[in-house]
N, C-alpha and C positions, 0 to 999 in steps of 0.2 A: 468536362464543364466548360461550356463556353465564357471566356472571359467577360462579357459581360452580366453574366450571372454567378461572378466571383462575388462571395460576400465581404463588403467593406467594412471589415473591424478596424478597431482604433488602432492607431502605431505611434504610440507615446517612445518618449528620447529620455534616455539614463542622461541628464542635467547635473552638473555640479549642484543646481540650486534644490531641487528633488533628493540629491544626497543629502545635502546636508538638514533636508529636515526627515528624512530618514535616521538620519546620526543622531537628531538632537531626542531619539526616542527611545535608543539603546538602554536597557535596563527595564525599559517600564513592561507590564504587565497589563494584559487584556483578560476580560472571559469569553473564551472562543464559540463561534457561532459558523454554521453555516447556510450561505448567504442571507446572515443577519436575521437570520430565523432562530437562533440557539442549536444547539446539538442535536444531531439526529435521533439516536437513542439516547435516553439519559435513563432508564432501567434495562437489568438483563432478564427481557420477561425471556417467557419460552419463543415467544410468536419473533422477538427479535434476534433473539441468537439464529431459529431458524431462517428468516429472510437474510440472515448475513452469511451463512454456511453454504444457503444455495445460491449466494452471490459470487461468493468465493470457486464455489464448486468442490467443498471438505464433505466426505460422506460419514467421517467419523462416528456412530452411532454413539458417542459418549456425548457429542452436543446436544444432541434432539430425543433420543428415545429415554425416556425417564425409568421403564422399568430396567434395560441392561444399565444405567448409569448408578441405580440404586443400590447393585451390587459391588461397585467401585468403591475404592477410599475414600471418595468424595459424597458416597452417600446420596447420591443426586445429580442434575443435570449440572455442567460447568458450562462458561464459554471459551473457546478459545480463546488463548491470550491476545489475539490479532483483532479480537472481537474490538478492541479501545478504537482502532479506524472507523469505528461507525459513529464512536462518541464524539469524538473529533480527529483529526486528521492532520498532525503536526507536521507540518511542512516550510517552515519560516514565512507563511502566510501574515503577515504582520501588518499588511497594508501598504502604501507607497509605490509611485514609478506607476502611474496609471497608464494603462495601454501598452505596456512592456510586458511582454511573454513571462511566464511563471512557468516553470518546469520542475515536477519534484524531482530531486535528487537522490536521498539517500536518507534512514533513517538510524538512530540507536538506541533501543530499547533493553528498559532494566526492570522486568518483574519481580514482585517481591510477596504477592500471595494469589490464590486464582479468583477468577472473576467467578461467584458462586450466583446461582439462582437467584434474583430478585433485587440480587445489590442494584442499587442506584447511586449513581456514576455522576462526580463534578470534577472538572477540569480548567487549570486556570493556567495559562502558557507567557512565558517572557521571553520579550523580542532580544536575544545576544550576538548576534552576528549581522556584519556588513561587510563583504571584504571584495574589491575586486579582482576580475580575472580576463586575460586577454586568449584569444582562440580563433581557430577556423569556421564555425559554426558561425557566430555574427559580431567578432571584436569584439568590442568593451562589451564584458560583460559581468553578473554581480553575483556572487552566493550571499544568501541571505538564511539566517538562520534564527531558530527559537527553541526552548526546552519548554515542555509540556509535564504537570503533573496532574496525575488521575489518583481521586479519591473516593472511597463507598462509602455509604451511609453513616459508618462511626468514626470519618474522618480518618481511616487509616488509608496507607497510602499503598495504592494498588501496583505502581508505576510510575517510571518517567520515560521521559521519550526524549530524545532530539531529532531534529528533523530542518533539513535546509533545502533548499532549492533555488534554482542556476537560471536569474532573469537576464533578458536578451530580448534586443530590439527585434520587433516583427520584419521590418522593411532590411533590414540588414542581414537577417537569416533567409529571408527568402530568396533574397538577390545574391549571395553566398552560394545557397542552395548544394549545403555539403553532402547531407542525407536523403540524395534520391535512390529509388529502387524501385525496379517494379513487380507486382505480387510474385507469387511464388506459386507455380503451375505443379501441382499434386500428382503421381499416378493414383489410379484407384486400389495398389497394393501400400501403397504410403499411407492411405487415409485409412484402410482395414488394418493397418500394422497400430496407427496411431488410437484407432478405437479399442483395438484390443488391451492395449496397453493401459489406458485409463480403466478399463472394466474390470483388468488384473491388479488392480493399485493393490498394494500391500500395507494394511494398515493391523499396528502391533496388539492391539486392544489390552484383554485378558490377560496376554502372556509375559509377565513382568520381565525387564530388561533390565537384569541384575548389573551394575556398574563391575563387580569382579570380570565377565564376563565380557566387558569390551576390550577390545583390542584398538591401539589406533593402528589407521590403515582400513579399518573398518568401511564399507561402504554401503549409504545411505541410500536404500531402494528410491528409485527414479518417481516423481508424481508428474504427470504430462498435462497440459493446458493449451486445446489448441484443435485446429486452426482456428484461433480467434474470429468471434462473429460478435456481429451488431447486438445479438442475443444477450450476449456474452458481456457485453458493455452496459446493456441495459440493467440485465440481473445484477450488476455490482453495483451499479447506479441506486437501484433500489432497495439495496440491505446494506451499504455501506453509505451511498455518497446522499442519497435522498435528492427534493428538488423543488419546485415549486411551480406553481400554473395561475394563468390570468392573473385577479390581480396584484398578487402577491409580486411576480416577475417585473408588471410597472412599477410598483411601490420601489421593488431593489433596481431597478433601473432608469430611477429617478436620483438615488443617492449613490449609485454608480456609474456611470456613464459609458464608462470606459471598457466596462467589463460585459454588454449589450452591444448587439445589433440588429439591424434588420433585414431578415432574408428578402434577397431582391426577387424572389422568385413567388415569393406568397405574401411578401409585408408583413408576416408573423415576428416575433419578440426573439429572440435566441441568445442565450449566452454564450461566450468566448468559449466555455468549456466544452460545446459542443464539436473543438476539435478531437473529443473522444470519440464522435460517432459520424460526422461527415467529413469526409475527405476535403473539399471546397474550402471549408472555415481551416482544417489544419493546413491546407496547402499557404493560407494567409500569414500563418505563421513560420513558414519554410521547410515543412515535409512534405514528403510527396502523398501519403494516406491517413486518413485516423488511425491513432495509437492509444496504447491503453493508459490507465492511469498510475502512476507512481506508486501510490498507494496500493493498489492492486496486485500489483506485483510484488512488492514486500509483503501483504497478505499470502502469497504465493508460496514466496520461500519458506516462509514459515511452516508451511503445511506438510512437508515431507519430513520436518524435525518432530511435529505432536505425534504425527505416523508411527514413526521410529521408535520413539521413546515409552511407547504404550501408557498404559492408565495412570500407571505410578508415578512416570516421570513427572517432572515440573520444570518448563522453559524459562531461565534465569534471565536470559539476554540474546536479544535478537540483532545485529547491525548488518544495513543493506547497502550499497551505492547501484543506483539505476545508471548502467552505463551505457545501452544501446535504446532506442527505440523500438517497440515493440508492436507492429502492425497488424492492422485487421489482416487477416489471413494469414497470421504467423503460428507458427505453433512452437510451446516452451517446454522444455524438459528441466526441472525442477531437482539438482541432485546435490548429494553432500558427502562426505566425508571425514570420520573420527581422524583429528590432529593432538589429540593432548588429552590425559585426563589427570583428574587430582582431588585431595581431600581438603577442603576449610572447615574445621571446625567440625559440626556433625553433617557436612555435606559433602557427599562422593560426586563430584562434578565431572562431566565430559565437554571437549571441545569439539565444534561440527565446522570442518570449511562448506559453505555453502557457494552453491553457483545456478544461473540460469543460459542452458541454450537453446539457439533458437535450431531452425531447421536447415539453417545453410551453415552451418557451426560456426555461427557467430556469440560469445558469451556477452548477453543482455543484462546481466547482474550478478554482482557477487557481494558475499558476505559470511559470514560468520555465526553461531548460535552457540550457546552453553545450556546445555541441559541437568538437575541434578535428578540423580535415578536411585533407585533402591539398591539395598546392600542385604545380604547376605549373613552381614554381623545382625547376630539375638539381639533384638530388641528395637531395631529401626523401627520408627513412626514415621519419618519424613516432613517433609513441609508442614 
């Protein structure tokens, strides 16, 4: 892209005055929304669940096939645990520091109950942290964090989620240029092998995985995503992030002008979130190419876990840190390994270490999960 065609997005500064305003709000609550329009999905309908799993590329029939799901312990379709990202994506996005870029850096989830078909879900977020960091990416940076609680229509807590984001000045990040890399050139054989691995994804499904049969060191079969395309990004946005058009965009641009810019070629109003689809916009934030959403990578980390645990399992925890950028054209292998197992009351639990690797051997995300599995003990009923 020619320099005169580069979008001019807002370039805010991390000032003491702005930080003091943010600190004064620590501990405050808000009703979360996307783009000021409220949550994307407030109900776990068949359509919303289907759109979500298509957007993250999860073909497990438990989420979408009513006849199949009716034969499981749940008695019908349930949503994957990470569906809650499409209700609200918790990442410390509690406002402040206009024009300072935010990168979703991680989440720590705890689930208490499944998301049943028809559940109506509400969420409340509390602003919990603001911490300064110094690093090579952009010098002075901040970690902004929050915690959200998700409830169903009975007021029962479905899950809690801690989230944090990395805030960096765009000009400083661009001038330092730490994460520069050329697109990866795949051979035809590599592309065929990636597609074959996708088509042969292992879903445990109706074959119960009993706690007694699991051993520390057991591998979790990998799930493959990629090469990351603009279509992958668009499908995730449609199923999990949502968007707005025309008058809604204009209204929101008047409320939060630092989050919007004019495309220099078309005059169209665009949101800064276009860093996930337009490499020219990503370049203004110091990145060489467009890249995935941090919440997208977190959904991916949960995918091999739900595949591995089978229909009778229940994911109780998922922790993840987004370590490196996942650019357009990158392929990600989501991997895991059993790291421990224990019994807590009636729950038979297994701990998993998780990580994401790209096609050049970089670890782009790390995490861990905990799963409650069925047991061979007579009388087991599960969660």
